[in-house]
C-alpha positions as protocol buffer text, in pm:
chain_id: "A"
residue {
  index: 1
  type: MET
  ca { x: 1038 y: -1963 z: 581 }
}
residue {
  index: 2
  type: ILE
  ca { x: 1374 y: -2107 z: 474 }
}
residue {
  index: 3
  type: GLU
  ca { x: 1577 y: -2230 z: 770 }
}
residue {
  index: 4
  type: GLY
  ca { x: 1846 y: -1975 z: 856 }
}
residue {
  index: 5
  type: GLY
  ca { x: 1682 y: -1713 z: 639 }
}
residue {
  index: 6
  type: GLU
  ca { x: 1590 y: -1482 z: 925 }
}
residue {
  index: 7
  type: GLY
  ca { x: 1752 y: -1141 z: 903 }
}
residue {
  index: 8
  type: LEU
  ca { x: 1827 y: -1163 z: 531 }
}
residue {
  index: 9
  type: PHE
  ca { x: 1563 y: -901 z: 461 }
}
residue {
  index: 10
  type: ALA
  ca { x: 1559 y: -575 z: 654 }
}
residue {
  index: 11
  type: ARG
  ca { x: 1182 y: -602 z: 647 }
}
residue {
  index: 12
  type: THR
  ca { x: 908 y: -701 z: 406 }
}
residue {
  index: 13
  type: GLU
  ca { x: 631 y: -463 z: 312 }
}
residue {
  index: 14
  type: ASP
  ca { x: 304 y: -536 z: 136 }
}
residue {
  index: 15
  type: PHE
  ca { x: 151 y: -296 z: -117 }
}
residue {
  index: 16
  type: PRO
  ca { x: -79 y: -119 z: -165 }
}
residue {
  index: 17
  type: ASN
  ca { x: -85 y: 58 z: 169 }
}
residue {
  index: 18
  type: PRO
  ca { x: -171 y: 416 z: 273 }
}
residue {
  index: 19
  type: SER
  ca { x: 171 y: 497 z: 418 }
}
residue {
  index: 20
  type: ALA
  ca { x: 349 y: 405 z: 96 }
}
residue {
  index: 21
  type: GLN
  ca { x: 98 y: 604 z: -108 }
}
residue {
  index: 22
  type: THR
  ca { x: 170 y: 911 z: 105 }
}
residue {
  index: 23
  type: ARG
  ca { x: 543 y: 866 z: 49 }
}
residue {
  index: 24
  type: LEU
  ca { x: 489 y: 814 z: -323 }
}
residue {
  index: 25
  type: ALA
  ca { x: 302 y: 1143 z: -344 }
}
residue {
  index: 26
  type: THR
  ca { x: 606 y: 1326 z: -204 }
}
residue {
  index: 27
  type: LEU
  ca { x: 822 y: 1227 z: -502 }
}
residue {
  index: 28
  type: VAL
  ca { x: 774 y: 1572 z: -650 }
}
residue {
  index: 29
  type: GLY
  ca { x: 890 y: 1607 z: -1009 }
}
residue {
  index: 30
  type: MET
  ca { x: 946 y: 1234 z: -1055 }
}
residue {
  index: 31
  type: GLY
  ca { x: 598 y: 1132 z: -1169 }
}
residue {
  index: 32
  type: ASP
  ca { x: 692 y: 1077 z: -1535 }
}
residue {
  index: 33
  type: LEU
  ca { x: 994 y: 868 z: -1438 }
}
residue {
  index: 34
  type: VAL
  ca { x: 791 y: 651 z: -1201 }
}
residue {
  index: 35
  type: ASP
  ca { x: 518 y: 603 z: -1462 }
}
residue {
  index: 36
  type: ARG
  ca { x: 773 y: 490 z: -1721 }
}
residue {
  index: 37
  type: LEU
  ca { x: 941 y: 251 z: -1480 }
}
residue {
  index: 38
  type: VAL
  ca { x: 607 y: 103 z: -1375 }
}
residue {
  index: 39
  type: THR
  ca { x: 509 y: 47 z: -1738 }
}
residue {
  index: 40
  type: ASP
  ca { x: 838 y: -134 z: -1804 }
}
residue {
  index: 41
  type: ALA
  ca { x: 801 y: -338 z: -1486 }
}
residue {
  index: 42
  type: GLU
  ca { x: 443 y: -431 z: -1569 }
}
residue {
  index: 43
  type: VAL
  ca { x: 528 y: -589 z: -1904 }
}
residue {
  index: 44
  type: LEU
  ca { x: 819 y: -780 z: -1750 }
}
residue {
  index: 45
  type: LEU
  ca { x: 607 y: -918 z: -1467 }
}
residue {
  index: 46
  type: ASP
  ca { x: 292 y: -980 z: -1672 }
}
residue {
  index: 47
  type: PRO
  ca { x: 339 y: -994 z: -2052 }
}
residue {
  index: 48
  type: ARG
  ca { x: -33 y: -1021 z: -2131 }
}
residue {
  index: 49
  type: PRO
  ca { x: -108 y: -646 z: -2173 }
}
residue {
  index: 50
  type: LEU
  ca { x: 179 y: -609 z: -2419 }
}
residue {
  index: 51
  type: GLN
  ca { x: 68 y: -918 z: -2606 }
}
residue {
  index: 52
  type: SER
  ca { x: -288 y: -782 z: -2629 }
}
residue {
  index: 53
  type: TRP
  ca { x: -154 y: -451 z: -2760 }
}
residue {
  index: 54
  type: SER
  ca { x: 46 y: -635 z: -3026 }
}
residue {
  index: 55
  type: GLU
  ca { x: -251 y: -848 z: -3136 }
}
residue {
  index: 56
  type: SER
  ca { x: -477 y: -543 z: -3147 }
}
residue {
  index: 57
  type: LEU
  ca { x: -247 y: -320 z: -3351 }
}
residue {
  index: 58
  type: HIS
  ca { x: -32 y: -572 z: -3542 }
}
residue {
  index: 59
  type: GLY
  ca { x: -270 y: -863 z: -3575 }
}
residue {
  index: 60
  type: GLU
  ca { x: -35 y: -1101 z: -3398 }
}
residue {
  index: 61
  type: ILE
  ca { x: 221 y: -1123 z: -3120 }
}
residue {
  index: 62
  type: ILE
  ca { x: 522 y: -987 z: -3304 }
}
residue {
  index: 63
  type: PRO
  ca { x: 870 y: -1132 z: -3239 }
}
residue {
  index: 64
  type: ALA
  ca { x: 983 y: -811 z: -3069 }
}
residue {
  index: 65
  type: VAL
  ca { x: 718 y: -862 z: -2802 }
}
residue {
  index: 66
  type: LYS
  ca { x: 837 y: -1217 z: -2747 }
}
residue {
  index: 67
  type: ALA
  ca { x: 1191 y: -1083 z: -2707 }
}
residue {
  index: 68
  type: ILE
  ca { x: 1073 y: -847 z: -2434 }
}
residue {
  index: 69
  type: ALA
  ca { x: 917 y: -1139 z: -2249 }
}
residue {
  index: 70
  type: ASP
  ca { x: 1259 y: -1308 z: -2246 }
}
residue {
  index: 71
  type: ARG
  ca { x: 1430 y: -1014 z: -2075 }
}
residue {
  index: 72
  type: THR
  ca { x: 1545 y: -1040 z: -1715 }
}
residue {
  index: 73
  type: PRO
  ca { x: 1317 y: -846 z: -1476 }
}
residue {
  index: 74
  type: LEU
  ca { x: 1615 y: -650 z: -1344 }
}
residue {
  index: 75
  type: PHE
  ca { x: 1638 y: -273 z: -1296 }
}
residue {
  index: 76
  type: VAL
  ca { x: 1959 y: -91 z: -1204 }
}
residue {
  index: 77
  type: PHE
  ca { x: 1917 y: 251 z: -1044 }
}
residue {
  index: 78
  type: ALA
  ca { x: 2240 y: 451 z: -1040 }
}
residue {
  index: 79
  type: GLY
  ca { x: 2326 y: 800 z: -928 }
}
residue {
  index: 80
  type: ASP
  ca { x: 2463 y: 1021 z: -656 }
}
residue {
  index: 81
  type: VAL
  ca { x: 2369 y: 998 z: -290 }
}
residue {
  index: 82
  type: GLY
  ca { x: 2036 y: 1166 z: -215 }
}
residue {
  index: 83
  type: VAL
  ca { x: 1891 y: 1180 z: -567 }
}
residue {
  index: 84
  type: GLY
  ca { x: 1592 y: 957 z: -488 }
}
residue {
  index: 85
  type: LYS
  ca { x: 1691 y: 622 z: -638 }
}
residue {
  index: 86
  type: THR
  ca { x: 1640 y: 420 z: -319 }
}
residue {
  index: 87
  type: GLU
  ca { x: 1311 y: 597 z: -242 }
}
residue {
  index: 88
  type: VAL
  ca { x: 1180 y: 513 z: -590 }
}
residue {
  index: 89
  type: ALA
  ca { x: 1303 y: 156 z: -552 }
}
residue {
  index: 90
  type: GLU
  ca { x: 1125 y: 119 z: -217 }
}
residue {
  index: 91
  type: LEU
  ca { x: 801 y: 262 z: -354 }
}
residue {
  index: 92
  type: ILE
  ca { x: 783 y: 120 z: -705 }
}
residue {
  index: 93
  type: GLY
  ca { x: 589 y: -174 z: -562 }
}
residue {
  index: 94
  type: GLN
  ca { x: 319 y: 66 z: -443 }
}
residue {
  index: 95
  type: ALA
  ca { x: 295 y: 220 z: -790 }
}
residue {
  index: 96
  type: ILE
  ca { x: 281 y: -125 z: -954 }
}
residue {
  index: 97
  type: ALA
  ca { x: 12 y: -244 z: -713 }
}
residue {
  index: 98
  type: THR
  ca { x: -198 y: 67 z: -778 }
}
residue {
  index: 99
  type: ARG
  ca { x: -162 y: 39 z: -1156 }
}
residue {
  index: 100
  type: THR
  ca { x: -226 y: -335 z: -1187 }
}
residue {
  index: 101
  type: GLY
  ca { x: -458 y: -403 z: -892 }
}
residue {
  index: 102
  type: THR
  ca { x: -223 y: -684 z: -787 }
}
residue {
  index: 103
  type: GLU
  ca { x: -65 y: -715 z: -443 }
}
residue {
  index: 104
  type: VAL
  ca { x: 312 y: -658 z: -432 }
}
residue {
  index: 105
  type: THR
  ca { x: 560 y: -755 z: -160 }
}
residue {
  index: 106
  type: LEU
  ca { x: 891 y: -571 z: -111 }
}
residue {
  index: 107
  type: TYR
  ca { x: 1196 y: -773 z: -3 }
}
residue {
  index: 108
  type: PRO
  ca { x: 1483 y: -536 z: 87 }
}
residue {
  index: 109
  type: LEU
  ca { x: 1798 y: -747 z: 109 }
}
residue {
  index: 110
  type: SER
  ca { x: 2001 y: -661 z: 417 }
}
residue {
  index: 111
  type: LEU
  ca { x: 2372 y: -597 z: 375 }
}
residue {
  index: 112
  type: THR
  ca { x: 2420 y: -865 z: 641 }
}
residue {
  index: 113
  type: ALA
  ca { x: 2391 y: -1095 z: 339 }
}
residue {
  index: 114
  type: ARG
  ca { x: 2761 y: -1020 z: 289 }
}
residue {
  index: 115
  type: GLY
  ca { x: 2823 y: -1221 z: 603 }
}
residue {
  index: 116
  type: ARG
  ca { x: 3142 y: -1194 z: 805 }
}
residue {
  index: 117
  type: GLY
  ca { x: 3377 y: -1306 z: 532 }
}
residue {
  index: 118
  type: ALA
  ca { x: 3383 y: -1674 z: 622 }
}
residue {
  index: 119
  type: VAL
  ca { x: 3443 y: -1907 z: 328 }
}
residue {
  index: 120
  type: GLY
  ca { x: 3117 y: -1974 z: 146 }
}
residue {
  index: 121
  type: GLU
  ca { x: 2910 y: -1762 z: 387 }
}
residue {
  index: 122
  type: MET
  ca { x: 2796 y: -1491 z: 145 }
}
residue {
  index: 123
  type: THR
  ca { x: 2708 y: -1749 z: -119 }
}
residue {
  index: 124
  type: THR
  ca { x: 2503 y: -1947 z: 132 }
}
residue {
  index: 125
  type: LEU
  ca { x: 2317 y: -1641 z: 258 }
}
residue {
  index: 126
  type: LEU
  ca { x: 2234 y: -1518 z: -92 }
}
residue {
  index: 127
  type: THR
  ca { x: 2118 y: -1864 z: -191 }
}
residue {
  index: 128
  type: ARG
  ca { x: 1885 y: -1873 z: 111 }
}
residue {
  index: 129
  type: ALA
  ca { x: 1745 y: -1532 z: 22 }
}
residue {
  index: 130
  type: PHE
  ca { x: 1655 y: -1646 z: -330 }
}
residue {
  index: 131
  type: GLU
  ca { x: 1515 y: -1972 z: -192 }
}
residue {
  index: 132
  type: ARG
  ca { x: 1285 y: -1772 z: 37 }
}
residue {
  index: 133
  type: ILE
  ca { x: 1151 y: -1568 z: -255 }
}
residue {
  index: 134
  type: THR
  ca { x: 1117 y: -1878 z: -473 }
}
residue {
  index: 135
  type: VAL
  ca { x: 909 y: -2049 z: -205 }
}
residue {
  index: 136
  type: ASP
  ca { x: 688 y: -1741 z: -170 }
}
residue {
  index: 137
  type: PHE
  ca { x: 623 y: -1708 z: -547 }
}
residue {
  index: 138
  type: ALA
  ca { x: 658 y: -2063 z: -681 }
}
residue {
  index: 139
  type: ARG
  ca { x: 282 y: -2091 z: -728 }
}
residue {
  index: 140
  type: ALA
  ca { x: 208 y: -1726 z: -803 }
}
residue {
  index: 141
  type: ARG
  ca { x: 214 y: -1765 z: -1181 }
}
residue {
  index: 142
  type: ARG
  ca { x: -113 y: -1890 z: -1329 }
}
residue {
  index: 143
  type: GLY
  ca { x: -148 y: -2094 z: -1645 }
}
residue {
  index: 144
  type: ASP
  ca { x: -251 y: -1795 z: -1855 }
}
residue {
  index: 145
  type: GLY
  ca { x: 64 y: -1604 z: -1757 }
}
residue {
  index: 146
  type: SER
  ca { x: -102 y: -1379 z: -1501 }
}
residue {
  index: 147
  type: ALA
  ca { x: 12 y: -1375 z: -1139 }
}
residue {
  index: 148
  type: SER
  ca { x: -167 y: -1373 z: -807 }
}
residue {
  index: 149
  type: GLY
  ca { x: 99 y: -1140 z: -668 }
}
residue {
  index: 150
  type: PHE
  ca { x: 425 y: -967 z: -758 }
}
residue {
  index: 151
  type: GLY
  ca { x: 751 y: -928 z: -567 }
}
residue {
  index: 152
  type: VAL
  ca { x: 1022 y: -663 z: -565 }
}
residue {
  index: 153
  type: LEU
  ca { x: 1369 y: -768 z: -447 }
}
residue {
  index: 154
  type: LEU
  ca { x: 1560 y: -453 z: -352 }
}
residue {
  index: 155
  type: ILE
  ca { x: 1938 y: -463 z: -318 }
}
residue {
  index: 156
  type: ASP
  ca { x: 2063 y: -123 z: -203 }
}
residue {
  index: 157
  type: GLU
  ca { x: 2434 y: -37 z: -222 }
}
residue {
  index: 158
  type: ALA
  ca { x: 2450 y: -313 z: -479 }
}
residue {
  index: 159
  type: ASP
  ca { x: 2816 y: -256 z: -558 }
}
residue {
  index: 160
  type: ALA
  ca { x: 2889 y: -414 z: -218 }
}
residue {
  index: 161
  type: LEU
  ca { x: 2742 y: -742 z: -346 }
}
residue {
  index: 162
  type: ALA
  ca { x: 2784 y: -716 z: -722 }
}
residue {
  index: 163
  type: GLN
  ca { x: 3120 y: -547 z: -775 }
}
residue {
  index: 164
  type: SER
  ca { x: 3299 y: -632 z: -1095 }
}
residue {
  index: 165
  type: ARG
  ca { x: 3485 y: -962 z: -1101 }
}
residue {
  index: 166
  type: GLU
  ca { x: 3734 y: -792 z: -1335 }
}
residue {
  index: 167
  type: LEU
  ca { x: 3902 y: -633 z: -1031 }
}
residue {
  index: 168
  type: ALA
  ca { x: 4235 y: -805 z: -981 }
}
residue {
  index: 169
  type: GLN
  ca { x: 4226 y: -749 z: -603 }
}
residue {
  index: 170
  type: MET
  ca { x: 3878 y: -894 z: -564 }
}
residue {
  index: 171
  type: HIS
  ca { x: 3857 y: -1159 z: -292 }
}
residue {
  index: 172
  type: HIS
  ca { x: 3752 y: -1511 z: -392 }
}
residue {
  index: 173
  type: GLU
  ca { x: 3454 y: -1495 z: -155 }
}
residue {
  index: 174
  type: ASP
  ca { x: 3329 y: -1176 z: -326 }
}
residue {
  index: 175
  type: ARG
  ca { x: 3360 y: -1340 z: -669 }
}
residue {
  index: 176
  type: ALA
  ca { x: 3161 y: -1636 z: -542 }
}
residue {
  index: 177
  type: GLY
  ca { x: 2897 y: -1396 z: -406 }
}
residue {
  index: 178
  type: VAL
  ca { x: 2857 y: -1228 z: -745 }
}
residue {
  index: 179
  type: ASN
  ca { x: 2817 y: -1570 z: -905 }
}
residue {
  index: 180
  type: ALA
  ca { x: 2549 y: -1659 z: -649 }
}
residue {
  index: 181
  type: LEU
  ca { x: 2367 y: -1332 z: -715 }
}
residue {
  index: 182
  type: LEU
  ca { x: 2366 y: -1394 z: -1090 }
}
residue {
  index: 183
  type: ARG
  ca { x: 2246 y: -1753 z: -1043 }
}
residue {
  index: 184
  type: GLY
  ca { x: 1962 y: -1630 z: -824 }
}
residue {
  index: 185
  type: ILE
  ca { x: 1851 y: -1362 z: -1069 }
}
residue {
  index: 186
  type: ASP
  ca { x: 1876 y: -1602 z: -1363 }
}
residue {
  index: 187
  type: GLY
  ca { x: 1691 y: -1871 z: -1170 }
}
residue {
  index: 188
  type: MET
  ca { x: 1395 y: -1642 z: -1105 }
}
residue {
  index: 189
  type: ARG
  ca { x: 1379 y: -1558 z: -1478 }
}
residue {
  index: 190
  type: VAL
  ca { x: 1395 y: -1923 z: -1585 }
}
residue {
  index: 191
  type: ASP
  ca { x: 1127 y: -2015 z: -1331 }
}
residue {
  index: 192
  type: ARG
  ca { x: 918 y: -1720 z: -1456 }
}
residue {
  index: 193
  type: LEU
  ca { x: 871 y: -1589 z: -1104 }
}
residue {
  index: 194
  type: PRO
  ca { x: 678 y: -1259 z: -1106 }
}
residue {
  index: 195
  type: VAL
  ca { x: 958 y: -1082 z: -918 }
}
residue {
  index: 196
  type: LEU
  ca { x: 1136 y: -762 z: -1015 }
}
residue {
  index: 197
  type: THR
  ca { x: 1493 y: -718 z: -887 }
}
residue {
  index: 198
  type: VAL
  ca { x: 1611 y: -361 z: -832 }
}
residue {
  index: 199
  type: LEU
  ca { x: 1977 y: -284 z: -769 }
}
residue {
  index: 200
  type: CYS
  ca { x: 2073 y: 62 z: -640 }
}
residue {
  index: 201
  type: THR
  ca { x: 2429 y: 189 z: -663 }
}
residue {
  index: 202
  type: ASN
  ca { x: 2631 y: 508 z: -636 }
}
residue {
  index: 203
  type: ARG
  ca { x: 2895 y: 357 z: -864 }
}
residue {
  index: 204
  type: LEU
  ca { x: 2745 y: 214 z: -1183 }
}
residue {
  index: 205
  type: GLY
  ca { x: 3089 y: 144 z: -1325 }
}
residue {
  index: 206
  type: ALA
  ca { x: 3173 y: -76 z: -1027 }
}
residue {
  index: 207
  type: LEU
  ca { x: 2894 y: -324 z: -1102 }
}
residue {
  index: 208
  type: ASP
  ca { x: 2993 y: -648 z: -1268 }
}
residue {
  index: 209
  type: PRO
  ca { x: 2943 y: -628 z: -1649 }
}
residue {
  index: 210
  type: ALA
  ca { x: 2734 y: -945 z: -1638 }
}
residue {
  index: 211
  type: VAL
  ca { x: 2490 y: -771 z: -1404 }
}
residue {
  index: 212
  type: GLN
  ca { x: 2466 y: -470 z: -1632 }
}
residue {
  index: 213
  type: ARG
  ca { x: 2414 y: -689 z: -1941 }
}
residue {
  index: 214
  type: ARG
  ca { x: 2117 y: -859 z: -1777 }
}
residue {
  index: 215
  type: ALA
  ca { x: 1943 y: -535 z: -1677 }
}
residue {
  index: 216
  type: ALA
  ca { x: 1626 y: -457 z: -1867 }
}
residue {
  index: 217
  type: VAL
  ca { x: 1653 y: -97 z: -1743 }
}
residue {
  index: 218
  type: ILE
  ca { x: 1955 y: 105 z: -1630 }
}
residue {
  index: 219
  type: GLU
  ca { x: 1827 y: 436 z: -1496 }
}
residue {
  index: 220
  type: VAL
  ca { x: 2073 y: 707 z: -1396 }
}
residue {
  index: 221
  type: PHE
  ca { x: 1919 y: 947 z: -1145 }
}
residue {
  index: 222
  type: GLU
  ca { x: 2035 y: 1308 z: -1161 }
}
residue {
  index: 223
  type: ARG
  ca { x: 2020 y: 1587 z: -906 }
}
residue {
  index: 224
  type: PRO
  ca { x: 1689 y: 1776 z: -933 }
}
residue {
  index: 225
  type: ALA
  ca { x: 1659 y: 2043 z: -1201 }
}
residue {
  index: 226
  type: TYR
  ca { x: 1527 y: 2392 z: -1129 }
}
residue {
  index: 227
  type: GLY
  ca { x: 1161 y: 2299 z: -1184 }
}
residue {
  index: 228
  type: GLN
  ca { x: 1187 y: 1996 z: -958 }
}
residue {
  index: 229
  type: ARG
  ca { x: 1357 y: 2197 z: -684 }
}
residue {
  index: 230
  type: ALA
  ca { x: 1094 y: 2470 z: -710 }
}
residue {
  index: 231
  type: ALA
  ca { x: 808 y: 2218 z: -691 }
}
residue {
  index: 232
  type: LEU
  ca { x: 958 y: 2044 z: -388 }
}
residue {
  index: 233
  type: LEU
  ca { x: 1032 y: 2369 z: -203 }
}
residue {
  index: 234
  type: ALA
  ca { x: 683 y: 2501 z: -275 }
}
residue {
  index: 235
  type: ARG
  ca { x: 531 y: 2182 z: -138 }
}
residue {
  index: 236
  type: LEU
  ca { x: 743 y: 2180 z: 178 }
}
residue {
  index: 237
  type: LEU
  ca { x: 716 y: 2551 z: 253 }
}
residue {
  index: 238
  type: VAL
  ca { x: 347 y: 2604 z: 180 }
}
residue {
  index: 239
  type: GLY
  ca { x: 180 y: 2808 z: 457 }
}
residue {
  index: 240
  type: THR
  ca { x: 492 y: 3012 z: 534 }
}
residue {
  index: 241
  type: LYS
  ca { x: 550 y: 3378 z: 450 }
}
residue {
  index: 242
  type: LEU
  ca { x: 755 y: 3285 z: 145 }
}
residue {
  index: 243
  type: SER
  ca { x: 599 y: 3417 z: -175 }
}
residue {
  index: 244
  type: ALA
  ca { x: 610 y: 3243 z: -512 }
}
residue {
  index: 245
  type: THR
  ca { x: 898 y: 3473 z: -606 }
}
residue {
  index: 246
  type: ASP
  ca { x: 1083 y: 3380 z: -287 }
}
residue {
  index: 247
  type: ILE
  ca { x: 1045 y: 3010 z: -370 }
}
residue {
  index: 248
  type: GLU
  ca { x: 1173 y: 3070 z: -723 }
}
residue {
  index: 249
  type: GLU
  ca { x: 1478 y: 3252 z: -587 }
}
residue {
  index: 250
  type: LEU
  ca { x: 1550 y: 2968 z: -346 }
}
residue {
  index: 251
  type: ALA
  ca { x: 1513 y: 2714 z: -625 }
}
residue {
  index: 252
  type: SER
  ca { x: 1756 y: 2911 z: -839 }
}
residue {
  index: 253
  type: ALA
  ca { x: 2006 y: 2951 z: -554 }
}
residue {
  index: 254
  type: THR
  ca { x: 2007 y: 2575 z: -483 }
}
residue {
  index: 255
  type: GLY
  ca { x: 2129 y: 2492 z: -833 }
}
residue {
  index: 256
  type: GLU
  ca { x: 2481 y: 2505 z: -969 }
}
residue {
  index: 257
  type: ALA
  ca { x: 2676 y: 2813 z: -867 }
}
residue {
  index: 258
  type: PRO
  ca { x: 3010 y: 2977 z: -950 }
}
residue {
  index: 259
  type: GLY
  ca { x: 3284 y: 2760 z: -807 }
}
residue {
  index: 260
  type: ARG
  ca { x: 3037 y: 2477 z: -744 }
}
residue {
  index: 261
  type: GLY
  ca { x: 2940 y: 2266 z: -1039 }
}
residue {
  index: 262
  type: TYR
  ca { x: 2656 y: 2086 z: -867 }
}
residue {
  index: 263
  type: GLY
  ca { x: 2328 y: 2173 z: -701 }
}
residue {
  index: 264
  type: TYR
  ca { x: 2136 y: 2040 z: -404 }
}
residue {
  index: 265
  type: THR
  ca { x: 2002 y: 1684 z: -396 }
}
residue {
  index: 266
  type: TYR
  ca { x: 1647 y: 1593 z: -296 }
}
residue {
  index: 267
  type: SER
  ca { x: 1783 y: 1485 z: 43 }
}
residue {
  index: 268
  type: ASP
  ca { x: 1970 y: 1814 z: 83 }
}
residue {
  index: 269
  type: LEU
  ca { x: 1645 y: 2003 z: 37 }
}
residue {
  index: 270
  type: ARG
  ca { x: 1408 y: 1774 z: 223 }
}
residue {
  index: 271
  type: GLN
  ca { x: 1626 y: 1662 z: 513 }
}
residue {
  index: 272
  type: ARG
  ca { x: 1872 y: 1947 z: 563 }
}
residue {
  index: 273
  type: LEU
  ca { x: 1782 y: 2287 z: 414 }
}
residue {
  index: 274
  type: VAL
  ca { x: 1408 y: 2308 z: 482 }
}
residue {
  index: 275
  type: PRO
  ca { x: 1427 y: 2162 z: 836 }
}
residue {
  index: 276
  type: GLU
  ca { x: 1706 y: 2406 z: 921 }
}
residue {
  index: 277
  type: ILE
  ca { x: 1500 y: 2699 z: 789 }
}
residue {
  index: 278
  type: VAL
  ca { x: 1206 y: 2597 z: 1008 }
}
residue {
  index: 279
  type: LEU
  ca { x: 1423 y: 2542 z: 1316 }
}
residue {
  index: 280
  type: ALA
  ca { x: 1598 y: 2876 z: 1268 }
}
residue {
  index: 281
  type: ALA
  ca { x: 1262 y: 3054 z: 1267 }
}
residue {
  index: 282
  type: TYR
  ca { x: 1143 y: 2847 z: 1563 }
}
residue {
  index: 283
  type: ARG
  ca { x: 1449 y: 2934 z: 1772 }
}
residue {
  index: 284
  type: ARG
  ca { x: 1385 y: 3303 z: 1713 }
}
residue {
  index: 285
  type: GLY
  ca { x: 1013 y: 3276 z: 1775 }
}
residue {
  index: 286
  type: VAL
  ca { x: 929 y: 3426 z: 1435 }
}
residue {
  index: 287
  type: ALA
  ca { x: 759 y: 3308 z: 1117 }
}
residue {
  index: 288
  type: VAL
  ca { x: 952 y: 3157 z: 829 }
}
residue {
  index: 289
  type: ASP
  ca { x: 1040 y: 3430 z: 581 }
}
residue {
  index: 290
  type: ALA
  ca { x: 1281 y: 3494 z: 295 }
}
residue {
  index: 291
  type: VAL
  ca { x: 1546 y: 3657 z: 515 }
}
residue {
  index: 292
  type: ILE
  ca { x: 1576 y: 3352 z: 738 }
}
residue {
  index: 293
  type: ALA
  ca { x: 1562 y: 3118 z: 440 }
}
residue {
  index: 294
  type: HIS
  ca { x: 1857 y: 3283 z: 269 }
}
residue {
  index: 295
  type: GLU
  ca { x: 2057 y: 3307 z: 592 }
}
residue {
  index: 296
  type: VAL
  ca { x: 2018 y: 2932 z: 643 }
}
residue {
  index: 297
  type: LEU
  ca { x: 2090 y: 2866 z: 275 }
}
residue {
  index: 298
  type: ALA
  ca { x: 2425 y: 3045 z: 307 }
}
residue {
  index: 299
  type: GLU
  ca { x: 2518 y: 2817 z: 597 }
}
residue {
  index: 300
  type: THR
  ca { x: 2387 y: 2491 z: 447 }
}
residue {
  index: 301
  type: PRO
  ca { x: 2583 y: 2393 z: 137 }
}
residue {
  index: 302
  type: PRO
  ca { x: 2485 y: 2093 z: -72 }
}
residue {
  index: 303
  type: THR
  ca { x: 2656 y: 1760 z: -24 }
}
residue {
  index: 304
  type: ARG
  ca { x: 2943 y: 1692 z: -260 }
}
residue {
  index: 305
  type: PRO
  ca { x: 2887 y: 1438 z: -537 }
}
residue {
  index: 306
  type: PHE
  ca { x: 2985 y: 1085 z: -440 }
}
residue {
  index: 307
  type: GLY
  ca { x: 3357 y: 1038 z: -488 }
}
residue {
  index: 308
  type: ALA
  ca { x: 3425 y: 1409 z: -549 }
}
residue {
  index: 309
  type: GLU
  ca { x: 3743 y: 1549 z: -406 }
}
residue {
  index: 310
  type: LEU
  ca { x: 3729 y: 1790 z: -115 }
}
residue {
  index: 311
  type: GLY
  ca { x: 3729 y: 2150 z: -223 }
}
residue {
  index: 312
  type: ARG
  ca { x: 3582 y: 2081 z: -566 }
}
């Protein structure tokens, strides 16, 4: 381990593992999105399958395929709080490991990487983080382009580390930190390290334009649609006295409503509404039913979109 690198990562996690697979299965209504992201990640981390496809169907490795191989393995996940972007980012390694049969290690960068504001501190900490990953994957790439393992570097609340340098009030130390982040990401691409970087942010527009230009994928996560809400509620409330019609009514009621131009997030449903329904029934010593569900619903509004004004 790089000296002084302790604490840079909240934890590391190796995939595949049963716990992550269980969590991945709970991403109701997001299967197509995860599959698409995994396909994109796979060709960035290991270009051989795409090259084989090109040779099989085009008779050669076409220039467009070579251009894809030159892209930076960088995903940006943007969207409101509670829409599932961090959960997908934490679990994409499990999906990649399952698809490719290759072990994947998750490196979630701790926000302590911002340091305490001392001159040069954030730059030094970020540099150590990338050095740690470089050491771990320096010999992962084989001569034929395959890799013995993949890595996922996750930077949550990325606007705290990668805010736009166009901001006039931006502190010099923050500018230097963005430069260090870009150098680290570029360095992994130049060294052909089999590492995918995923940045999560609530404020896509706040990210430095240079970060956005490098991203191979910018995915904006939305609040769940009716079908996704219905599927999640049905999964969470199976075994209760709620009928299919009751679930459909709940799913409809948790969408946009008059005077409220936004519906419930995944977190609103999974961590607030459904637990409160269960606890309300438990307190009364009765089974979960539609009456209790709608009573709790009336008292449990969705969280406001990030940055929305009070009362809107």
